[in-house]
C-alpha positions as CSV (number, residue, x, y, z in Angstrom):
1,X,-53.3,62.5,-41.8
2,X,-53.9,65.6,-39.7
3,X,-51.3,68.2,-38.9
4,X,-51.1,67.0,-35.3
5,X,-50.3,63.4,-36.3
6,X,-46.6,62.3,-36.7
7,X,-45.6,59.8,-39.2
8,X,-44.9,56.4,-37.7
9,X,-42.2,54.0,-38.8
10,X,-42.4,50.2,-38.2
11,X,-39.9,49.0,-35.6
12,X,-37.6,46.2,-36.7
13,X,-38.3,42.9,-35.0
14,X,-35.6,41.8,-32.6
15,X,-33.3,39.3,-34.0
16,X,-33.4,35.7,-32.9
17,X,-30.4,33.8,-31.5
18,X,-29.7,32.1,-34.8
19,X,-30.2,35.2,-37.0
20,X,-27.6,38.0,-37.5
21,X,-28.8,41.4,-36.3
22,X,-30.1,43.8,-39.0
23,X,-29.3,47.5,-39.0
24,X,-31.0,49.2,-36.1
25,X,-31.5,46.0,-34.1
26,X,-29.9,45.1,-30.8
27,X,-27.9,41.9,-30.8
28,X,-29.3,39.2,-28.7
29,X,-26.8,37.5,-26.4
30,X,-26.7,33.7,-27.1
31,X,-27.5,31.7,-24.0
32,X,-25.4,28.6,-23.3
33,X,-27.6,25.6,-22.8
34,X,-27.0,22.6,-20.5
35,X,-24.2,20.4,-21.6
36,X,-25.8,16.9,-21.3
37,X,-22.8,15.2,-22.7
38,X,-20.5,17.0,-20.3
39,X,-22.8,15.9,-17.3
40,X,-22.6,12.2,-18.6
41,X,-18.8,12.5,-18.8
42,X,-18.6,14.0,-15.3
43,X,-20.8,11.2,-13.8
44,X,-18.7,8.5,-15.6
45,X,-15.5,10.1,-14.4
46,X,-16.7,10.2,-10.8
47,X,-17.8,6.6,-10.8
48,X,-14.6,5.6,-12.6
49,X,-12.5,7.4,-9.9
50,X,-14.3,5.6,-7.2
51,X,-13.7,2.2,-8.8
52,X,-10.1,3.1,-9.6
53,X,-9.5,3.3,-5.7
54,X,-11.0,-0.1,-5.1
55,X,-8.5,-2.9,-5.9
56,X,-11.4,-5.4,-6.5
57,X,-13.2,-3.1,-9.0
58,X,-10.1,-1.5,-10.6
59,X,-10.7,-2.8,-14.1
60,X,-14.2,-1.0,-14.0
61,X,-12.4,2.2,-13.3
62,X,-10.0,1.7,-16.2
63,X,-12.9,1.1,-18.5
64,X,-15.0,4.1,-17.4
65,X,-12.2,6.7,-17.1
66,X,-11.1,6.7,-20.7
67,X,-14.7,6.8,-21.9
68,X,-15.3,9.7,-19.6
69,X,-12.2,11.5,-20.8
70,X,-13.2,11.1,-24.5
71,X,-16.8,12.3,-23.9
72,X,-15.5,15.2,-21.9
73,X,-13.2,16.3,-24.7
74,X,-16.1,16.2,-27.2
75,X,-18.4,18.1,-24.8
76,X,-15.9,20.9,-24.4
77,X,-15.9,21.3,-28.2
78,X,-19.7,21.7,-28.5
79,X,-20.8,25.2,-29.5
80,X,-23.2,27.0,-27.3
81,X,-22.9,24.5,-24.4
82,X,-21.6,25.0,-20.9
83,X,-17.9,24.0,-20.5
84,X,-17.4,23.5,-16.7
85,X,-18.9,20.0,-16.7
86,X,-16.5,18.8,-19.5
87,X,-13.5,20.5,-18.0
88,X,-14.2,19.1,-14.5
89,X,-14.6,15.6,-16.0
90,X,-11.2,15.8,-17.8
91,X,-9.5,16.7,-14.5
92,X,-11.3,13.9,-12.6
93,X,-10.5,11.4,-15.4
94,X,-6.7,12.3,-15.3
95,X,-6.5,12.2,-11.5
96,X,-8.4,9.0,-11.3
97,X,-6.1,7.4,-13.9
98,X,-3.1,8.3,-11.8
99,X,-4.7,6.9,-8.6
100,X,-5.7,3.8,-10.6
101,X,-2.0,3.2,-11.7
102,X,-0.8,3.5,-8.1
103,X,-3.5,1.1,-6.8
104,X,-2.6,-1.4,-9.7
105,X,1.0,-1.4,-8.8
106,X,0.2,-1.8,-5.2
107,X,-2.1,-4.8,-5.9
108,X,0.5,-6.4,-8.2
109,X,3.3,-5.9,-5.6
110,X,1.1,-7.3,-2.9
111,X,0.1,-10.3,-5.0
112,X,3.7,-11.0,-6.0
113,X,4.8,-10.8,-2.5
114,X,2.2,-13.2,-1.3
115,X,3.1,-15.7,-4.1
116,X,6.8,-15.6,-4.0
117,X,7.7,-13.9,-0.7
118,X,9.3,-10.5,-0.3
119,X,12.9,-9.4,-0.2
120,X,14.9,-9.2,2.9
121,X,14.7,-6.1,5.0
122,X,17.2,-4.8,7.6
123,X,16.3,-2.7,10.6
124,X,18.9,-0.4,12.3
125,X,18.5,2.0,15.1
126,X,20.7,4.9,16.3
127,X,20.0,3.7,19.9
128,X,23.1,1.5,20.7
129,X,21.6,0.5,24.1
130,X,18.4,-0.9,22.5
131,X,20.5,-2.7,20.0
132,X,22.7,-4.3,22.7
133,X,19.7,-5.3,24.7
134,X,18.1,-7.0,21.6
135,X,21.3,-8.9,21.0
136,X,21.5,-10.4,24.6
137,X,20.4,-14.0,25.0
138,X,17.1,-14.5,26.7
139,X,17.0,-15.9,30.3
140,X,16.4,-19.6,30.4
141,X,13.0,-19.4,32.1
142,X,11.7,-16.6,29.9
143,X,10.2,-16.9,26.5
144,X,12.2,-15.3,23.8
145,X,11.0,-11.9,22.7
146,X,9.4,-11.5,19.3
147,X,11.7,-10.4,16.5
148,X,12.0,-6.6,16.2
149,X,9.8,-5.2,13.5
150,X,6.9,-7.5,14.0
151,X,3.5,-6.3,15.2
152,X,4.1,-7.9,18.6
153,X,7.5,-6.1,18.9
154,X,7.4,-3.0,16.5
155,X,10.6,-1.1,15.7
156,X,11.0,2.2,17.3
157,X,10.3,5.5,15.6
158,X,13.5,6.7,14.0
159,X,14.7,3.2,13.0
160,X,16.0,2.8,9.4
161,X,14.1,0.2,7.5
162,X,16.2,-0.8,4.4
163,X,15.2,-3.0,1.5
164,X,17.0,-3.6,-1.7
165,X,16.2,-0.2,-3.3
166,X,14.8,2.0,-0.4
167,X,15.7,3.1,3.1
168,X,12.7,4.4,5.1
169,X,12.6,6.3,8.3
170,X,9.5,7.0,10.3
171,X,10.5,10.4,11.8
172,X,7.3,11.1,13.8
173,X,3.6,10.2,14.2
174,X,1.2,12.9,15.2
175,X,-1.9,11.6,16.8
176,X,-5.2,13.6,16.9
177,X,-4.1,15.6,13.9
178,X,-7.6,16.3,12.6
179,X,-7.4,20.1,12.9
180,X,-4.1,20.2,11.1
181,X,-5.3,18.1,8.2
182,X,-8.5,20.1,7.8
183,X,-6.6,23.3,7.8
184,X,-4.1,21.9,5.1
185,X,-6.6,22.0,2.3
186,X,-10.1,23.4,1.9
187,X,-11.3,20.3,0.2
188,X,-10.3,17.9,3.0
189,X,-13.3,16.3,4.5
190,X,-13.9,15.8,8.2
191,X,-13.1,12.3,9.5
192,X,-16.0,9.8,9.8
193,X,-17.6,9.3,13.2
194,X,-15.4,7.4,15.6
195,X,-12.2,8.1,13.5
196,X,-9.4,10.7,13.6
197,X,-6.6,11.8,11.3
198,X,-3.0,10.9,12.1
199,X,0.0,12.4,10.3
200,X,3.0,10.3,9.6
201,X,6.2,12.1,8.8
202,X,8.8,9.9,7.0
203,X,11.8,10.0,4.8
204,X,12.3,7.8,1.8
205,X,15.8,7.4,0.3
206,X,16.5,5.7,-2.9
207,X,19.4,3.3,-2.6
208,X,18.9,1.3,-5.8
209,X,21.0,1.6,-9.0
210,X,18.3,2.0,-11.6
211,X,19.6,4.5,-14.2
212,X,16.1,5.7,-14.7
213,X,15.5,6.2,-10.9
214,X,12.3,5.3,-9.0
215,X,9.4,7.2,-7.3
216,X,8.7,7.2,-3.6
217,X,5.3,6.0,-4.4
218,X,6.8,2.5,-4.5
219,X,7.3,2.8,-0.8
220,X,4.3,1.5,1.2
221,X,3.1,3.3,4.4
222,X,0.0,1.9,6.1
223,X,-1.6,1.8,9.5
224,X,-2.6,-1.4,11.1
225,X,-5.1,-1.3,14.0
226,X,-4.7,-3.4,17.2
227,X,-7.2,-5.8,15.8
228,X,-5.1,-6.3,12.7
229,X,-7.0,-4.3,10.2
230,X,-5.0,-2.5,7.6
231,X,-5.8,1.2,6.8
232,X,-4.1,3.2,4.1
233,X,-4.5,6.6,2.6
234,X,-6.7,5.4,-0.2
235,X,-9.6,4.7,2.3
236,X,-10.3,8.5,2.5
237,X,-7.9,10.6,0.4
238,X,-6.9,14.0,1.9
239,X,-4.0,16.4,1.4
240,X,-1.6,16.2,4.3
241,X,0.1,19.3,5.7
242,X,3.5,19.5,4.1
243,X,2.7,16.4,2.1
244,X,5.6,14.2,0.8
245,X,6.2,14.4,-2.9
246,X,5.8,10.7,-3.8
247,X,5.6,11.2,-7.7
248,X,9.0,12.8,-8.4
249,X,11.7,10.5,-9.6
250,X,14.7,10.0,-7.3
251,X,18.0,8.7,-8.2
252,X,20.6,6.9,-6.1
253,X,21.2,8.6,-2.8
254,X,18.4,11.2,-3.2
255,X,15.7,11.5,-0.5
256,X,12.2,12.8,-0.2
257,X,10.6,13.7,3.2
258,X,7.2,14.9,4.2
259,X,3.9,13.9,5.7
260,X,1.1,11.4,4.9
261,X,-2.3,11.7,6.5
262,X,-4.4,8.6,7.3
263,X,-7.9,8.3,8.8
264,X,-7.8,5.7,11.6
265,X,-10.2,4.5,14.2
266,X,-10.2,6.4,17.6
267,X,-8.3,6.0,19.8
268,X,-5.2,5.3,17.7
269,X,-3.5,2.3,19.2
270,X,-2.0,0.4,16.3
271,X,1.3,0.4,14.4
272,X,2.7,1.6,11.2
273,X,3.4,-1.0,8.5
274,X,6.4,0.1,6.2
275,X,7.2,-1.6,3.0
276,X,10.6,-0.4,1.6
277,X,9.9,-1.3,-2.0
278,X,7.1,-2.9,-4.0
279,X,8.1,-6.5,-3.2
280,X,9.9,-6.0,0.1
281,X,8.7,-7.5,3.4
282,X,6.7,-5.3,5.7
283,X,8.3,-4.0,8.9
284,X,6.1,-2.7,11.8
285,X,6.9,0.5,13.6
286,X,5.5,1.8,16.8
287,X,3.4,5.0,16.7
288,X,4.8,6.4,20.0
């Protein structure tokens, strides 16, 4: 070795991801790999959510959602794997299960009502003149008017529709409310071609005597087109502006008020179908 040459020292090799760094070595940041199990859980949760919204395929949703939830929990616990897929799958599974429960009770109530008939419903209005006119006997040469609350003769907005456990009032119906619905939540999707959003504001008061109370989710609010096709909020789920809280338990005399948004065919020329309780008869209310 000449005087001009400097002694050289071998540089330590960089550590691999599965080896601890040695003295003088720079730690290598471990990269998270794709979480395949989380992706599978997310796909199952999405499909299960869709099936949970379909009464005819509800059982498939109830099968897929618990499987997706279990796989999602496992995927989140995997070391060195991405977490967002599993966390998203957990959220979708939980929300899908809640939706599935609501759809299930709705289907059961509808089936029970069709098999055994619903409970009696009373309609009252604050307009005394309208009530007096309805009580008058028809002229001999005229056909009697259809009963108030039917599709042919819907009740007026503001009428109180009372069943055994619930009293419901449709306070207002806002047509052409697409802009308001889209502004209410960033995840709300634009309505399908040839449709629009309407916003139904209503008040649900629990009049029953169940010591455990009941949720306003047991009150049914649907839109029926002029052709007789029923449309409800499950056809395209969106968050309404100032949405009604339908999942909080109410006790005797307590009320919940707010909006429900429904996608309906344009122009909106149908009626609102109100069911004041799971097994109560439907009453139809005009939209204007």
